N, C-alpha and C positions, 0 to 999 in steps of 0.2 A: 667293284669292291670298295669298301670305305675305310679299311684299316682294321687291325686286330682289336684295338681298344673299343671302338664304336660298335663293331659287330659283336663283341663279347657283351657289351651293355644290352643290346637288343636281345641276344640269346638269353641272358639272365632274366630279363623281363618276361619273355615267352615261357621260359622254363618254370619261373615262379608261378605264372598264370596256370600252367598245366598242373603243377604240383598242388595248388590250392583247389582247383576244380576236382582233382582226383581225391583229395582228402575230404572235400565236402560231400562228394558222391558216396564215399565209403562210410562217412558218418551217418548220412541219411539212410543208407541201406541197413546199417547195423541197428540204428534206432527203430526203423520200421520193423525189422525182424524181432526186436525185443518187445515191441508193443504187441505184435501178433501172438507171441508166446504168452505174455502177461494176460492178454484178453482171451486166450483160449482158442485163437483162430488158426494156429499153426498146424494142427493135426488133421485138418479137413481140407480137401481140395474142392474148390468151387468151379463149376463150368461157367462159361459166359452166358449172360442172360439171353443172348441171341441164339444159343444152341437149341436144337430140337429136344423137347422134354414133354413130359406128361404130368399134370398135377390137377388136384381137385381143390376147390375153394368154396368156403361157406359163403352164403349170400351176405352175411353180416361183415365179411372181410373183403368185399369187393372194392370198397372205398370209391365207388362211382367210376371204377376203371375196368374196361373190358379188353385192354391191350394185353397181348400174350406175354411180352417181356415182363410186365408188371407182376404177373402171376406165374412166372417161370419157376422151374425147380431150383435154379440158382438163386433167384430172389427170395423164395420162401425159405431156403436153407440159410441164407444170410440173415434173415430175420430171426430164425431159431438160434443161430450162433450168437447173435447180438443179445438175445434174451438170456442165454445161458452164461454170458460173460460175467466173471466175478468183479469186474471194474465198474459196473453200473451203467445205466442208460438214461438218456434224457431226450425230450422233444427239442429239436433244433430251435424253434421259435422261443423256447423258454431260456435258452442259454446264450443267445447272441443279441446284439443290438439291432441288427437289421439284415434282411436277406431280400435281394431284388434283382431284377433284370431291367435296365433302362429301356425307354421306348425307342422305336426306330426313329432315326433323325436324318435331316437333310445335311449333307456334308458341305460346310462352308469353309473352303480351303483358303489359307492365308500364307504369306511368305516366310514367316518365322515366329519364334517364341514371343517376340514383343507384341504379337497380335493374338496369341492364343497358346495352345499346348500341343505337344507332339502327339500324333495319332498312332495308336497301335491296334492292329487287327487281332482277330481271334486266333490267327496263326502266329503273328509277331510275338505274342506274349510268351510263347514257348521257345523263343530265341533269346540271345543276349542283346539283340538290337533289332530295329525295324528293317524290313527289306529295303525300304527307301524312306528318308526323312520327309514326313509330311506333317502339316500343322493345321489344326482346326480352330476356327475363330472363337474367341471368348464370347462372342455375341450369339453363339448357338443356344437355342432355347434349352433350359434346364442344364446348362453347361456343367455345373458342379456334380450333377448326378453321374456323369461319365468319368470323373476323375478317380483314379485308384489311390487308395490310402494305405500306408504302411500297416502291416498286420492283417489286411484283408485276405480272405481265401477266395480265389476266383477259378472258374473252369469254363471251358467251351461248352455252350448250352445249345448249340445247333449244329447238326451234321450227322454223319453216319456213326452209329454206336460203336463200331469196331475201329474207329479212328482216334483222333485226339479228344473226342467227345467225353466230357466228364472228368478228364484228367486234371486234378487240382494243382494250383500254384499258390505259393505263399508270397504275398506282395512285399518285396524288399529290394532295395537297390534301384536299378534302372526303371522299374515299373512304377515307383512312387511318383505320384503326381501326373502320370501320363493320362491322356484322354483315350479311353478304351472303347472299342466297338460295342454296339448294343447286343451282339450275340454272345457276350460273355456274362455269365451269372456272377453276382457279387454276394459274399457273405461277410458282413462287418461284425467282428467280435467286440466284446467289451475291453479286452486287453490283448496285447501282442502275443502273450503266452497262450491264451485261449485260441487265438488264430493259428498259432503254430501247432498246437495239439490237434485242432480240428483238421488242419491240412494233413497231418500224419495219419489220422484215422481214415480220411477219405482216400489215402494211398493204400490202405489195407485191402485185401481181397473182399472183405465184407463191405467196407465203405464203397469200393468201386461198384459192386453189384447193386447196392442200395441207391446209388446215384443213377446208374445206367438204367435201372428199371423204371425211373421216373419219365423217361423219354416218351413222347407221343407223336404220332404222325408217321407216314410211310416214306415219302420221298426224302424229306429233310426233317428228321425227328428233332423235337425241341423240348426244352424244360421250362416250365413257368412257375411263378410264385405259388399258386394253389397246390402244385405237386410237392414242392419243397416244404410247404407248411406242415406236411404230415411226416416229414423225414425224422427218424429217430437216430441218435448218434451215441457212440460210446462216450461216457462222461464220468470219469472217476473223481475223487475228491481233489481239491485244488493242488495239494502238494504233489500228487501223482501226475497231474496234468503239467505242472511246471517242470517236473523232472524229465518228462519226455519232450517238452517244448524247448528246453535249454539247448540241447545239441542241434535241434532243427534251426533255431535262430542263428547259432554259431556257424552252421554250415552255410546258410544263406549269406552271412557276412563274408565268409571266405569266397563265395561265388562272386560277390560284388568286388572284392579286392582283386580277384583274378581278372575280372572284366576291366578294371581300371588299369592294371598292369599291361594287359594286351592293348588297350587303347593308347596308352603312353608309348608303347613300342611302335605301334603303327604311326602315331603322330611324329615321333622322332625320325623314323625312317623316311616318311614322306617329306619332311622338312629337309632332310639331307639330300634326297633325290632332286628336290627343287633348288638346291644350292643354298639353303638357309643355314643358320647357325643354331 
């Protein structure tokens, strides 16, 4: 034991971290529910695109796709709900700066940040830190293509549809500037607010179905740029987008503050264990 004063300091930091994360999750849940109500999504239950269903599709609506999930009852219902929404709809390529998936690359590992950037995998991005610190050389071909920027929306674009596949993340905090694996799809918005709104839409039941239906392949389904080029998204006027984006950004700021408080507590405790001051 290290004494009441020191232990109280550590407790306060961890307690603050938990409080911030709880508040952030509550904010995100409430804002998501508000968007689904405003968009008219809340009254209809959508099954998963992988569930057994029967549907008929016009030849003109095939979009060069013969995959069952793409034409599933859930996917078609999501399209109908999007079209009926009073908030408006837009084609994704028309409202974002860029959408892309980097090429497969050869991993050139280096010893630290002075030689490159921290690497995060398609699983690491859903944690508050990497499973293990690893760094990729800045000499990696197309190095900048792999770096995550604040305000981006990213999601796992390879893997089983019922797993982390297609679950969106808003880049803020520890992910900013990280070198991210090639199996993570990137959407770069024009503004942070647009990124936050797009993230929130993709968290809705409709957004989730519309992304998951894009997967192709059997063993390891994947999403590619040509598929996302046809994605339509909820897109209200700027004032409405900003009103939903504001709490999303605030929640992510709280998540980063929580992470910093936890890291400080761990650092102080480790120093104490090692006999430092």
